[in-house]
C-alpha positions, 0 to 999 in steps of 0.5 A, a space after each residue: 500500500 502506498 501513501 498518496 500525495 496528500 498523505 492519504 492511505 486507503 483502509 481496506 474495506 474488510 477492516 473498515 467493515 470490521 471496525 465500523 469505520 465510515 466516511 465521517 469516522 474519527 480516528 487517531 494515530 499513536 506511536 508506540 515503540 516505533 510502530 504507528 497505530 490507528 485507533 477509532 475514536 468513539 463519540 463522546 456522550 455529553 451527559 452533563 445536560 441530563 444531570 438531575 433530570 430523573 430524580 422525580 421519576 426515581 422518587 415516584 418509583 420508590 427509589 431514593 437515588 439512582 444508585 438504589 435503582 441500579 442495585 435493585 436492577 442488578 439484584 443487590 437490593 432486597 425490596 419488599 414485594 408489592 403484591 
């Protein structure tokens, strides 16, 4: 494989498909021990805008915190049956 004039290389289709690389995928290059590695950059989730929005919904469900809900979902919390 050759590097083109503007410094571009073509990633083989099989590799693009395997790693979910498309036309707008972001990648980064890293140098490790004298070798160059290409890594897909995953999109960042900006969750700060959602902070504090679920509190009332969890209260209505009978939970005092998100942590309590997660423990219940994972089976770590023993809650009295409501039947």
